[in-house]
N, C-alpha and C positions, 0 to 999 in steps of 0.2 A: 411666175414668175408668169408676164403677162400672155395669153393666146397668141398666133402669130394672124397678122394682122391681115386685111387685104391688099390694100397696096401703101407702099412712101417715097420718100428721099433725103439729101442734104447735101451741105455745104466743107469746102476748107480753103486756108489761105498759108503762105508759106513765105519761111523768111530764108536769108543769105547768114554767115558767118565770116567772120576776118579772125585771119587768129594765124597761129603757129606752134609749134612744140617746142612750151616748156614744163617747168617741174610743173606746173600748172599752170593749161594751156587759157590761152585767156581768147572768148569768143565777144569780138563788141557787135549790135548788132541794130540797124534801123529796119523799124519795123512798116517807112516808109522811106526813105529818103534812096534805099540797098536794098530794098524786098525785091524777090523774085516774083514773077507775075505768073499767076495761076494757067493752067492748061484751060483751052476753050472749054474743053469739058465739064470745068467744073465753079468756072465765071458765075455769077447770079447772071440772070438777068430776068423779063419780065413772067412772072409769076405766072401760072398757068395750072386749072384745077383739073381734075381727072378726067373729064371729057376737051381735053387740048386749049381750051378756052384762055382768057389771059386773063387770070383775076385785079392784075396791075399793071398801069406801063412805068412803074419805077424800079431801076435795073441796081438790083442788089453788090453788093460784094462779094467777091470771092471770098468764101467759106475758107479760113488759112487753117492749113493742118503738113506736117511734113512729106513732101512728096506732093504735091501739087504742084511744080512746076514742071516736073516732069512725067506727073500720070502713074508714078509708080506706085506702089501699095503703102509704104514708109511704115513704121511699126518698132516697137523697142522686144525682142527678145534673146533670149540666151543662143550662142553662137552654134549650139548641138542640144539637145534633148535626154536628155539619162533618164536610161531604163534601169528600174530595179529588180529582181531576184521575181521571176510569178510569184514565188510564194512571201514575198515581202507584204505583210499590210499594211492597209492603208491609215495614217490618221488624219482626222478631221475638226477640222475649227471647230470647237464648242460653241454651239448656238449661231451657228453660222445660218437656219433657216429661220429664224423668230424675226419675225415681223416689227418693225420698230416705226411711231408716227412721229415726226419732226416738225417741228413749227418752227418755221421759217419768215423772216422779211424780208423786200427786194422793194429798192427806190421805183420798178421798174411793174410791181402789182402791186394788190396788194397781200396783208401776211394768208399766208395759205399753210394749208397742212398739207402736208407731202410726204406720203409714207415710202419708205426707206426699210428696204432689208439688213442684215445688221452689216450683210459686206456694203455692199453701197454705200450706209454712212459712214461706214470707218476709214473707206476710197475719200469720201467728203472731208470726212477731217481730217485726212493725211494735207489733202490740197492745200486747204485751209492752213491749218500748222505750216508750211512753207510758204506761201501770201504773207502770212502773217508777221516770219522768220526777213522776208522781200523788204516789211513795211507796207504790202497793200489790204486792202480790205479783202472778206471774207467772198468769196459767192456763195451767194443762198441755192436750193435745191428750186428745182423747175420741172414740172411735170411732163412737160412736149419735151425739153429737150431730154427729160429721163427715160420716155419711152422712145424718143430716136434711138440714142444710146442700145438699150438693155434690147433692141432688136436688132442692132447694129452687130451689137455681143454675140448673140446666139446664131448668130447666121454664123459671125466666124468659128464660134465650137462646135454649130452643126458640122460645117463643110472645110473642118479641120485647114481652116486660112488664120492669116492674118493683115490686116491693111483698112483702107478708106473705102477701097470701092469692094460691089458685088455686081456680079455678072452671075450666077448659079438663079435663074428666075423663078424657078420651079421648088426650090428649097421654099419650105411653110416660114422663113422667114426674112425672105427679098422685101426690103422696103424700097430700095431705090438704088439703084448705080452710084451713086459721088454722094456725099456728105450734103451736098445743096439739094439734093431731089430728095434723103429721107426728113434734113429738120422741114424742107418748105412741105410735105407732104398732114406734119403735124400743125399745119400750121404756125410753127413762129414766125412771125414776122421780127427779124431783126435786123439791127442797125450792121453788127459786128460779130463775126458767129467762127470758132474755130474746136479740132479736134482732134484729139490724141490717143492713141489703141495700143496695148501691150500684152504680152503674153509671158507671163511665167512660170515655174516648175515651184510652186509654192503653197501653198493652204493661206496663208495669212493677206488678203487684201492689199495692207499700205506697204507690201514689200515690190507692189506692182508700181504705185506710186512714186517709191525712193525710187526704181528703174526708169521712169519716165523721166524724174529729175536732175538724173545725170544723164541721160541725151539731149544735148545741148537741144537740137532743134526742138526739142518736145518741150523743155524747159521755158521756151522764149512763148511758149501757148501758154502754156500754166500758169506763166508771172506776167501774161499782158494784161496793161490796166486797166483796159477798155471791156473785158470780160466785170459783169457783176449776178449772173447765174448759169449755172451749170447745169447738166445730168450723169451722175455714173452710171452707165452699169455693165454687171459683171456676172459671171459663170463661172463656177467648181464643179471641176470634172475629174476622172480618172485617165488617165493617156500611156500605155504602155508604164501599169504600177506605177505612176508620179501620181499625183494629185495637181493637178493643171487651169491657174487660172489665165478667161482671159477679161481684161478689161476696156473700156470704150467711155470715151469722158464726154462729151460735148458743152462745149462753154456758148456765151452768147448777151446779146443785149438786146432787147427792142428797144430802149430807151439809153443813148450813152451816160456816163459818170461825167464829172466837173472835167474839166481838162485841168489836165497838173501844170503849173511850170514848167517850162523849156529844162528849167535846171535841175529838178528831180527825176531823178536816177536809178532804177534798178538794177542793185546789183546782188551777185549770191554767189558763193555763198559770203554771207555778212559779216561784216567786223564785227572780229572777239566771236565766231561762233565756232561751238564746239562740238566735234563726234564728225570732223567732215571726215566721209572717205578720205584717199588720197591717189585714188588711181579711178581710172576707165578701160575698158575694152569698145572700143567706137565700134568694131561688129558688130553686137550687138543695136545700135542702132540705124535704121534706114529709113531717109539714105546715109550711109556713113558718112560721119563730116570728116574722117580724115580715112581715108580705106587704104593710106601706102603704110598705117601703124598698126601694131597690135595688140599694146598696151601702152595709153598717154597718163597723163596728170589729170585727176582731176575737173572738170571743166569751171574755170571762173568768166561769169556773163555778167554785161553792163546791158539794157538796153531803156529806152524810155518808150515813154507812149506810143500807138502806130497814127495818133496825129501833132506828131513834132516827128523833128528832122534831125536823125541823129551822126553826125559830120564827124570822125574819128580825123585826126590829121597828124596826130602821131603816140605813143602808147610806152610805157617800159614797167616792167615788174623790178 
């Protein structure tokens, strides 16, 4: 894991949903036309250097993340944290600390060698699996997003918190209160960026990616077609006898990919997809998309590239 940095900061952007409870609830998204505006403190602005001087007069878009519209933490995690008897042994996944090097190609940068450990690599692989199922291009590992995400994950693990905001400046992993500050401090000059976080009682990193995909607000960010790079941050630690993962994934694009046709829809689950879960506990997602319900059908979602406007006039199942 990297040593604590001196200072850092990030950005986020949030979307809205339209839907009702069916056997499988349908959530329709317009990342532009019906998106919720981010809280003022989450908005991008003129970039500033550590001494407070503006680095650029360019006003950045807000980073997308669930919770940005209300400045609440956001995230995905179990409604309760299980506790095993004190004498229960911890089972750790084999090889999780073995470092790996990944050669990744990106339209935004030259081919780069990004060192991902096995946990980080498995998270990125799972995210790209879901993007492929939905018909999207993969996101490439990016070192600055990786650092921003890993430091934030270590902050959450250190403080026993979950969410997108940091307020304990004395913590050695504090790198900025908002996602905008954390990503900006890594000098990632993004056109668009987003963040998702999760906490899962598991030693299997893909389980956190699965939970994020089940959570509808977080899925919208994972399946955003304007993101081309990502950095997965992961920690695995024992909490009250249970191994627990903290995961942060920062997404971004310094140069936006070509704009798809307006008719191109990202639909998940995909037509003909097998082994799709049948239910979802909305209480595991913050903000809660259906606070009056305790168990609903697995969400089905439709979204478009955020540069298009998606108007829903009617739909039926």
